[in-house]
C-alpha positions, 0 to 999 in steps of 0.5 A: 849215857842214855843206854847206861841209865836204861840198863840201871833202871832195868836191873833195879826192876828185877827185884820186884819180879823175883830176879836179881842183878846177879841173875842178869850178870850170870845171863851175860856170862852164859851168853859170852861163854857160849858165843865165844867158846861154844863148841856146838857148831863144830860138833854139829859139823862133825855129827852131820858131815862125818856121820850124816843122817841117822835113822833109828836102827841104822849103822849110822845111828849106832855111830852117833850113839858112840859120838854122843857118849864121847861128847858128853864125857868131853863136856864134863859130865859126871856120869854118862850111860846108854839107855837100852830101847828097842826101835823099829828098823825101816829101810828105804831102798830104791824107789821111783814114781812115774806118770803118763798123760794119755799116750805120752811117755812115762815121766819120772817124778822126784819123790820120797816114800813116807817113813814107815811105809811099806813098798811094792816089793820091787814090783811096779804098781800102776793105776789112774790118779784121783785127786782130792784137795781136802778131807771133805772131798775125800769123804765124798768119794765112794769106794767104787770111785777109788778102787784100784786107783791112786789117791793124790792128796793135794792139800797145801801148807797154809801160808797164812799161818805166821807161826809155821808150826800151825801150818804143819799141824794143819796139814800133818793129818794128810801125811800121817793118814794118807795110806790108811785112808786110801786103803780104806776105799780100795786104792792101790797107793797114796801120793801126798803134797809135801808138808812144805812152806817152800815153793820148790820141788823138794819132797819131804818125808816123815812118819805115817801110820797104818790102821791096826789090821788094815792093808799096808799100802805104799805112801809117797810124797812129792814136792810143791811144784810137782804137785802143782804140775800134776794137779794141772795135768789132771784138770783135762786128762786122765793121768796114770802113775806107776810106783816101784819101791823097796822100802819097808819095816825089817823088824826091831833092833836093840838101840840106845838113848845116850844120857849124861849128867852133872850131879846136883850139889843140894838136891838129887831131883832132875832137870832134863835138857835134850834133843833127839839123836836120830834123823830121817834118812835123807839130808844130814839131820842138821836142824832136825835134830842135830841142832838140839843135841849139840845145844843140849850138850852145850848147856852141860859144858857151860855149867862146867866151864863157868863153875856154876854149882848146880843145885839139882842134877842137870841131865842131858838126854839124846833121845833115840827114835823120835822120828818114827816111833818116839820109843826113846822118849817113852822108855825114858819116862818108863825108867824114870817112873820105875826108879821113882826119880823126881823130875822138876823140869824138862826142856827139848830143842826140836824146832831147828837151830834158828834164832831163839824167840821164846820158850813154850811152856806146858805146865800149870799156871802158877809155874808159867806165871813165875817163868814169865816174871823172868821175861825181862832177863831174856829180852836183851837176847831177843827172847820174848815169846812165852805164850806157847803151851806145848813141849817137845815130843820126847817129853810127853811121857814126862808131862803125863807124869806131871813134870813141867815140860817146855820147848825152845822156840826158834824163829820158824819161818825157814824150818819147814822149807827143809824139814825132813828133806835132803836140804837139811844140811850143816850149811843151812845152820848159822853159828850165832843162831845155833849158839844163841839157842844154846844160850837161851836153854842154859839161861832157863836151866840156870833159873829153874835150878836156882829158884825151883 
């Protein structure tokens, strides 16, 4: 009885915030439909286990394009098409990293080349390791100290950040810039401590970039425990490293983002919901970002299955090449601008398939405040955080055009344990958590479609 009274009072309060009892009922219908009948979990298994990792430009990515096209059609899209985009082709190949302390034997280290890195052309490159723990320590090094050496950036992921994306952002500059910084002072190649919140020996890959016109030397990552062991070895002894890798850029290739939509009944302006179809070439790309892809398709399917008459066109975009170029997002924004398409909102899921906790909002204060008035609708589903002021990477071109953008915010505590690693597999995804994320995305799209 007490629960019934509280629920009644909550529903009565909605009208004061621009919400209605009808919205609460629709939220429940959306949740019930997805949790009972959602296909996202089964589709994620199909994508990750039967296609696997999907690096842009690879054969497996092209298989994923056909897969996404079929899934959008099966979900009930009125229209499905492929948007052409030129993507970089980066391949890994065989690689190895060995170290030797004094007159000891060469020991193999578990490692991964960073994405976009050039390799050694299959030849051994060796030298003494110099370690720095911060950018400040790097700045103090003279070029003659680094010349012909290997620079090891041993900067740990800060555990003190409760929001782990802040820890990732804090450490990301070492991954992105390690090769360029090492080359600037004459080093042979760079080693970084992985951007990982885990205490294990799993190396994490991820994108790095070179300075225009600068030397393109290799950069590799090692896991946390290996980084600790290497740091201890360097305290008292010189350590030699030897790298052999075959990775590198192989030009560009024509590829595609996959798009499907259900046409608006009253207004042809567009609401985008999406994720990126590509992944790194290790693991299965389950959380990053197979989860976002199947959640986005689930939004479209749920509108169709529940017979919700959407006012605006709801468009699912499976973006190409987020991981090592963001070419799909850039191309989508370019075409939207050329076609004078009016977009009123865009949301991406690209932070894993864990339990949803909120929605980050990158838009003007008036719209932020309006969405916050809907917060009580989301509270029963464990979604309470509307304080983030950012959105998905693929949506930045739209944001720059003035479109209000957003990102689903799942619980992030485990995400950077497996991010960009061989550990990002289907088995790490929980069905209920995944589908609750799809529920949150469908609910916010429903509200935007109704009230904007």
